[in-house]
C-alpha positions in Angstrom: 78.3 106.1 121.6 80.2 106.0 124.8 78.1 106.8 128.0 80.2 109.3 129.8 78.5 109.1 133.1 79.7 105.5 133.4 83.2 106.1 131.9 86.4 105.7 133.7 87.1 109.3 132.8 84.2 111.0 134.4 86.7 113.5 135.9 87.3 114.6 132.4 83.7 115.5 131.6 82.8 117.2 134.9 84.0 120.7 134.0 81.7 123.2 132.6 83.8 126.4 132.8 86.7 127.2 130.6 89.8 126.6 132.4 91.4 129.9 131.5 88.5 131.8 132.9 88.5 129.8 136.1 92.2 130.2 136.5 91.8 134.0 136.1 89.1 134.0 138.7 91.2 131.8 141.0 94.2 134.0 140.6 92.2 137.2 141.1 90.6 135.8 144.3 93.7 134.4 145.6 95.7 137.7 144.8 93.1 139.9 146.4 93.1 137.7 149.6 96.9 137.5 149.7 97.2 141.4 149.3 94.4 141.9 151.9 96.2 139.5 154.5 99.5 141.0 153.7 98.1 144.6 154.3 96.4 143.5 157.6 99.4 141.8 158.6 101.8 144.6 158.0 99.4 147.2 159.5 99.1 145.1 162.6 102.7 144.5 163.0 103.4 148.2 162.1 101.0 149.4 164.6 102.3 147.3 167.3 105.7 148.4 166.6 104.6 151.9 166.8 102.9 151.5 170.1 106.0 149.9 171.5 108.2 152.6 170.1 105.8 155.2 171.8 105.8 153.4 175.0 109.6 153.3 174.9 109.8 156.9 174.3 107.7 157.8 177.1 109.4 155.3 179.3 112.7 157.1 178.3 111.0 160.3 179.1 109.7 159.2 182.4 113.3 157.8 183.2 114.7 161.4 182.4 112.3 163.1 184.6 112.9 160.6 187.4 116.5 161.5 187.1 115.8 165.2 186.9 113.5 164.8 189.9 115.9 162.9 191.9 118.5 165.5 191.1 116.2 168.4 192.2 115.6 166.6 195.6 119.4 166.4 196.1 119.7 170.1 195.3 117.3 171.1 198.0 119.3 172.8 200.9 118.2 173.4 204.4 115.9 176.2 204.8 113.8 175.6 201.8 110.2 176.4 202.5 107.3 174.0 202.2 106.2 175.3 198.9 109.2 173.8 197.2 108.7 170.4 198.7 104.9 170.5 197.7 106.0 171.6 194.2 108.4 168.6 194.0 105.8 166.1 195.5 103.2 167.5 192.9 105.7 166.9 190.2 106.1 163.5 191.5 102.5 162.7 191.7 102.1 163.7 188.0 105.2 161.6 187.0 103.4 158.5 188.9 100.1 159.1 187.1 102.1 159.4 183.6 103.9 156.2 184.7 100.5 154.4 185.5 99.2 155.7 182.0 102.2 154.2 180.2 102.3 150.9 181.8 98.6 150.6 181.4 98.0 149.3 185.1 97.9 150.8 188.6 101.4 151.1 190.1 101.9 150.1 193.7 104.1 153.0 194.6 104.3 154.8 198.2 101.9 157.4 198.5 103.1 160.9 198.8 103.4 162.1 202.6 102.1 165.4 204.0 104.6 168.2 204.1 103.9 169.0 207.7 104.4 165.6 209.2 108.1 165.2 208.1 111.1 167.3 208.0 113.1 168.3 205.1 115.7 165.7 205.4 112.9 163.1 206.0 111.2 164.3 202.9 114.5 163.9 200.9 115.1 160.4 202.0 111.4 159.4 201.6 111.6 161.0 198.0 114.8 158.9 197.2 113.1 155.9 198.2 110.1 156.5 195.9 112.3 157.6 193.1 114.4 154.4 193.4 111.0 152.5 193.0 109.9 154.7 190.1 113.2 154.1 188.4 112.8 150.3 188.7 109.5 150.5 187.0 110.7 152.8 184.3 113.5 150.4 183.8 111.3 147.6 183.4 109.2 149.5 180.9 112.2 150.3 178.9 113.1 146.7 179.0 109.7 145.5 177.8 109.7 148.1 175.0 113.1 146.7 174.0 112.4 143.2 173.9 109.7 143.5 171.1 108.2 140.1 169.6 105.5 139.5 166.9 103.8 136.9 169.2 102.8 139.6 171.6 100.5 140.9 168.9 96.6 140.6 169.7 95.8 140.1 166.1 98.0 137.0 165.7 95.3 134.3 165.9 93.1 136.3 163.2 96.0 136.4 161.1 97.0 132.9 161.5 93.6 131.8 160.6 93.7 133.9 157.6 97.1 132.6 156.5 95.8 128.9 157.0 92.6 129.9 154.8 94.8 131.2 152.2 96.9 128.1 152.1 94.0 125.7 152.0 92.6 127.7 149.1 95.9 127.6 147.3 96.2 123.7 147.9 92.5 123.2 146.7 93.4 125.2 143.4 96.7 123.5 142.8 94.9 120.1 143.5 92.1 120.9 141.0 94.5 121.9 138.3 96.5 118.5 138.8 93.1 116.6 138.6 92.2 118.4 135.4 95.5 117.8 133.9 95.7 114.1 135.1 92.3 113.4 133.6 92.9 115.2 130.4 96.2 113.4 129.9 94.8 110.2 130.7 92.0 110.7 128.3 94.5 111.7 125.4 96.7 108.7 126.2 93.5 106.5 126.0 92.5 108.2 122.7 96.1 107.6 121.3 96.2 104.1 122.7 92.7 103.2 121.1 93.9 104.6 117.7 97.1 102.8 117.9 95.3 99.5 118.5 93.0 100.3 115.5 89.9 100.2 117.7 87.0 102.7 117.8 88.1 105.8 119.6 86.3 107.0 122.8 83.9 109.8 121.8 85.1 113.1 123.4 82.3 114.2 126.1 80.3 117.1 124.4 79.6 118.8 127.7 83.2 119.4 128.4 83.6 122.9 127.2 86.8 124.1 128.5 90.4 124.3 126.6 91.0 120.4 127.4 87.7 119.5 125.8 88.5 121.7 122.9 91.8 120.2 122.6 90.3 116.6 122.9 87.9 117.3 120.2 90.5 118.7 118.0 92.9 115.7 118.8 90.1 113.3 118.0 89.5 115.1 114.7 93.3 115.1 114.0 93.8 111.5 114.8 90.6 110.6 112.6 92.2 112.4 109.7 95.6 111.0 110.5 94.3 107.4 110.6 92.4 107.9 107.4 95.6 109.2 105.7 97.5 106.1 107.3 94.9 103.7 106.0 95.3 105.2 102.6 99.2 105.1 102.8 99.0 101.4 103.9 96.7 100.6 101.0 99.0 102.1 98.7 102.1 100.7 100.3 100.3 97.1 100.0 99.5 98.2 96.3 103.0 99.0 95.5 104.5 96.1 97.3 101.9 93.8 95.4 102.9 95.6 92.2 106.6 95.1 92.9 106.1 91.5 93.9 104.4 90.7 90.7 106.8 92.4 88.6 108.9 90.1 86.2 111.7 92.3 86.2 114.5 91.7 88.9 114.2 94.1 91.6 115.0 94.2 95.4 113.6 96.9 97.7 116.0 97.6 100.7 115.4 99.6 104.0 118.2 102.1 105.2 119.7 99.1 107.1 120.2 97.2 103.8 117.7 94.5 104.5 115.8 93.1 101.7 111.9 94.0 102.3 110.3 93.2 98.8 111.3 91.0 96.1 109.8 90.9 92.6 108.6 87.9 91.0 111.5 87.9 88.6 113.9 88.1 91.6 112.4 85.1 93.1 112.6 83.1 89.9 116.3 84.1 89.4 117.0 83.1 93.1 115.4 79.5 92.3 117.4 79.3 89.1 120.8 80.7 89.9 121.0 80.6 93.8 124.7 80.3 93.9 125.6 83.2 91.6 122.9 85.4 93.1 124.0 84.6 96.7 127.7 85.6 95.8 126.4 88.9 94.4 124.3 89.7 97.5 126.6 88.0 99.9 123.8 85.9 101.6 123.3 82.2 102.3 122.4 80.2 99.1 120.3 77.7 101.1 117.8 80.1 102.2 114.2 79.8 100.8 113.3 83.3 101.1 115.7 86.4 101.2 113.2 88.8 102.9 114.9 90.4 106.0 118.4 89.4 104.8 121.1 92.1 104.8 122.9 92.4 101.5 126.5 93.6 101.0 127.3 97.3 101.1 129.4 96.8 98.1 126.3 96.2 96.0 124.9 99.6 96.8 127.9 101.2 95.1 127.4 99.2 92.0 125.5 101.4 89.4 125.8 102.7 86.1 127.7 100.4 83.8 128.4 97.8 86.2 128.0 94.5 84.7 127.6 91.1 86.5 127.5 87.7 85.2 124.8 85.5 86.9 124.5 81.9 85.3 124.4 82.3 81.7 123.4 85.9 81.4 124.9 89.4 82.0 123.1 91.8 84.2 123.5 95.6 84.8 123.2 96.6 88.4 121.2 99.7 88.9 121.0 101.2 92.6 118.8 104.2 93.4 118.4 105.9 96.7 114.9 106.5 98.1 114.6 109.6 99.9 116.7 112.9 100.3 120.4 113.1 101.5 119.6 110.6 104.1 118.2 107.7 102.2 115.2 105.9 103.5 115.9 102.9 101.5 117.4 101.5 98.2 115.9 100.1 95.1 118.3 97.6 93.3 117.4 96.4 89.8 119.3 93.9 87.8 118.7 94.8 84.1 119.4 91.7 81.5 121.9 93.0 78.9 120.9 92.3 75.4 123.7 90.9 73.3 123.7 93.4 70.6 126.5 92.0 68.7 125.0 88.6 68.5 121.6 90.3 67.3 123.6 92.1 64.6 125.0 88.7 63.4 121.8 87.0 63.6 120.0 90.0 61.6 122.8 89.9 59.0 122.1 86.2 58.5 118.6 86.6 58.3 118.9 89.4 55.7 121.2 87.0 53.6 118.5 84.4 53.9 115.9 86.8 52.9 117.9 87.7 49.8 118.1 84.2 48.9 121.8 83.6 50.0 122.6 80.3 51.6 126.4 79.9 51.6 127.3 82.2 54.6 127.6 80.3 57.7 126.0 81.4 61.1 128.3 81.4 63.9 128.2 82.9 67.4 131.5 82.8 69.4 130.1 82.9 72.8 128.8 79.5 73.7 127.2 80.8 76.9 124.9 83.3 74.9 121.2 82.8 75.1 121.1 83.0 71.3 123.3 79.9 70.7 120.2 77.6 70.4 118.6 80.1 68.0 121.6 80.5 65.8 122.1 76.7 65.7 118.5 76.2 64.6 119.1 78.7 61.8 122.4 77.1 60.8 120.6 73.7 60.6 117.8 75.3 58.3 120.6 77.0 56.1 122.3 73.6 55.7 119.2 71.9 54.7 118.4 74.4 52.2 121.9 74.3 50.9 122.0 70.4 50.9 118.7 70.5 49.0 120.0 72.9 46.3 123.0 70.7 46.0 120.9 67.7 45.4 118.9 69.4 42.9 122.0 70.4 41.1 123.2 66.8 41.1 119.8 65.7 39.7 120.0 68.3 37.0 123.4 67.0 36.1 122.3 63.4 36.0 119.4 64.4 33.8 121.6 66.4 31.3 119.6 69.3 31.8 120.5 72.5 30.1 120.0 74.7 33.4 123.0 74.3 35.7 124.4 75.4 38.9 121.2 76.3 41.0 122.1 78.6 43.8 118.9 80.2 44.8 115.4 79.1 45.8 114.0 81.3 43.0 115.9 79.2 40.2 114.2 76.2 41.7 110.8 77.7 40.9 111.9 78.2 37.2 113.1 74.6 37.0 109.8 73.2 38.5 107.8 75.3 36.1 109.8 74.0 33.1 109.4 70.4 34.4 105.7 70.8 34.8 105.3 72.2 31.2 107.1 69.2 30.0 105.1 66.7 31.9 101.7 68.0 30.5 102.4 66.6 27.1 102.8 63.1 28.5 99.7 63.0 30.8 97.7 60.7 28.7 100.5 58.1 28.4 101.2 58.4 32.1 97.4 58.1 32.8 97.3 54.8 30.7 100.3 53.5 32.4 99.1 54.4 35.8 95.6 52.6 35.2 97.3 49.5 33.9 99.6 49.6 36.9 96.7 49.7 39.1 95.0 46.8 37.5 98.0 44.8 37.5 98.5 45.5 41.4 95.1 44.6 42.0 95.5 41.3 40.4 98.7 40.8 42.1 97.1 41.5 45.5 94.3 38.8 44.6 96.9 36.3 43.9 98.8 37.2 46.8 95.7 36.8 49.1 95.1 33.2 47.6 98.8 32.2 48.3 98.4 33.7 51.7 95.2 31.3 52.3 97.2 28.3 51.0 100.0 29.2 53.4 97.8 29.6 56.2 96.0 26.1 55.5 99.5 24.3 55.2 100.4 25.9 58.6 97.2 24.4 60.1 97.8 21.0 58.6 101.4 21.1 59.9 100.0 22.1 63.4 97.5 19.2 63.2 100.1 16.8 62.1 102.4 17.8 64.9 99.7 17.6 67.4 99.1 13.9 66.4 102.6 13.2 66.5 102.7 14.4 70.2 99.6 12.3 70.9 101.1 9.3 69.3 104.2 9.6 71.3 102.4 9.8 74.4 100.2 6.6 73.4 103.4 4.7 72.6 104.9 5.4 75.8 101.7 4.1 77.6 101.6 1.1 75.4 105.2 0.3 76.4 104.3 0.7 79.9 101.4 -1.8 79.5 103.6 -4.4 77.8 106.3 -4.1 80.4 103.7 -4.7 83.2 102.2 -7.8 81.3 105.7 -9.1 80.7 106.4 -8.7 84.4 103.2 -10.5 85.3 103.8 -13.4 83.0 107.4 -13.6 84.4 105.9 -13.7 87.8 103.3 -16.6 86.8 106.2 -18.8 85.2 108.1 -18.4 88.5 105.3 -19.5 90.4 104.8 -22.6 88.2 108.3 -23.4 88.6 108.1 -23.1 92.2 105.4 -25.5 92.4 107.2 -28.0 90.4 110.1 -27.7 92.4 108.0 -28.2 95.6 106.7 -31.6 94.4 103.0 -30.6 93.9 100.5 -32.9 92.3 100.0 -33.2 88.5 96.7 -31.8 88.8 97.8 -28.6 90.7 100.5 -28.2 88.0 97.9 -28.6 85.2 95.8 -26.1 86.8 98.7 -23.6 87.2 99.6 -24.2 83.5 95.9 -23.2 82.6 96.1 -20.3 84.8 99.5 -19.2 83.0 98.1 -19.7 79.6 95.0 -17.5 80.6 97.1 -14.7 82.0 99.4 -14.8 78.8 96.2 -14.4 76.7 94.9 -11.5 79.0 98.2 -9.8 78.7 98.4 -10.1 74.9 94.7 -8.6 74.6 95.7 -5.7 76.7 98.9 -5.1 74.6 96.8 -5.1 71.5 94.0 -3.1 72.8 96.4 -0.3 74.2 98.3 -0.3 70.9 98.1 3.3 69.3 96.2 3.6 66.0 98.3 5.0 63.3 95.6 5.6 61.0 95.2 9.5 60.9 96.7 12.5 59.1 99.6 11.4 56.8 102.4 13.5 55.6 101.3 12.7 52.1 98.0 14.5 52.7 100.1 17.6 53.5 102.2 17.3 50.5 99.3 16.9 48.5 98.5 20.6 48.5 102.0 21.7 47.5 101.1 21.5 43.7 98.3 24.0 44.1 100.5 26.3 46.2 103.2 26.3 43.7 100.8 27.1 40.9 99.5 30.2 42.7 103.1 31.2 43.7 104.0 31.1 39.9 101.0 33.3 39.1 101.9 35.9 41.6 105.6 35.9 40.4 104.3 36.7 36.9 102.0 39.4 38.1 104.8 41.1 40.1 107.2 40.9 37.2 104.7 42.8 35.1 104.2 45.5 37.8 108.0 45.9 38.0 108.3 46.2 34.3 105.5 48.9 34.2 107.2 50.8 37.0 110.7 50.9 35.2 108.8 52.1 32.1 107.1 55.0 34.0 110.3 55.9 35.8 112.2 56.0 32.2 109.5 58.2 30.9 109.5 60.6 33.9 113.4 60.9 33.6 113.1 61.5 29.9 110.6 64.3 30.5 
């Protein structure tokens, strides 16, 4: 379980109220506040405008009254009594009060004079001066009323504060919507990433009860269902690919871009055996170890139906099937081996003839590259062997002067054999006697042959001993000759020494002494020569020849026994031929 309090998406789990209810409440509050603020603003501006219009109208009325009063002062003639002046002054006083009421402040205008203090002309002059000032005031009021601005409204700070609060409320609501949307989208993206990476998904916070939470739980359920379906589909795809790979038929699974995705076991074996021919058909490199991922020719996809291609020694039919709708998602290309029906019919007809005991019809397949050539050749050899056997039987029957001639079927051989077996039963006793006698003679011959063999082995051993003694004698004679040569050389040296002494004038005693030594040396040499002479007493050639008489006797006995065996064999063969 995921701890939502420590999650990076805590913002997603903070909301408790439904987003639609909150947005409705927010919209109502915002609308009410906006309408109220607009109403107050409108009322304030309208009221200010009405006041200004009213002031303008009153200022214009005052201006008209001032003009009228000024005109009445000008129309005064001499001789008007004081009551008319007092009436005009009274009207002027009311006009000043009205002007002060309109302007909203006390006017600093000249006070009205007493009637008795001034003359009529003086009153007129003073009145004109006062009316000029009043006219200036009314003109300023008219000008102020005409130059109306919103900023002169006394409610402007309150309205400004209201509009600022409404803007802050709008920004707060918009920010909250953005945060909710960002947190929700981030959580959705994280869910999809986790699902895409095949890890455990993040548990949707259960306390999130708004639309985002509902959609998150719905998304989680949908993704779980989709991942389960995807796992099932992947398992089925792997199963289909494994089944296709293990298929002994020749199949290629292509995608929409004509790339080889899966090859069957039969296709792999064909690629190993016939790489050159298959590469020419697919238009790929023949030196590749694997064909997965290679793009095949577009022409191959248009070969279908009865399109026959030759690969190696076999003929194959190209079958192309589109996978999908109008826009294919892939292709399944299958090479179906073509069975040579004509050749099978020939072999079947030949086997039918053999089954009917007809052996004179040869078996021939004209196509030397056919896969049935070896089989047909074996059948032809079998037929020839049977035909040769029948021919040899016919020849044997002709030589035996048999009544039954011209054997052409194996069934006839069985009849001949049955007849021969019936004839052979009458001579069984004679044949048994001859066989027992022949066995006895053979046993005697075997014993005689064994004796002769022993005699020959003994003679070989005697010859080997004789040759060994001859070799030893030759070695001894060579050694004896060497001793004789050495003795003669020593004697020669002693004689030379004696002659040297005689030539040197030695005394007679010294010469006699030298002669004695010479005679002693000659005796010693003779003794050594006689002692080293090889002894010729040993194996004589006569001893070897002495055993020849016994060997010839045994050989004659064995020859007689073999003659008897041959005679018995000829008798047995003649009896068999007669039968």
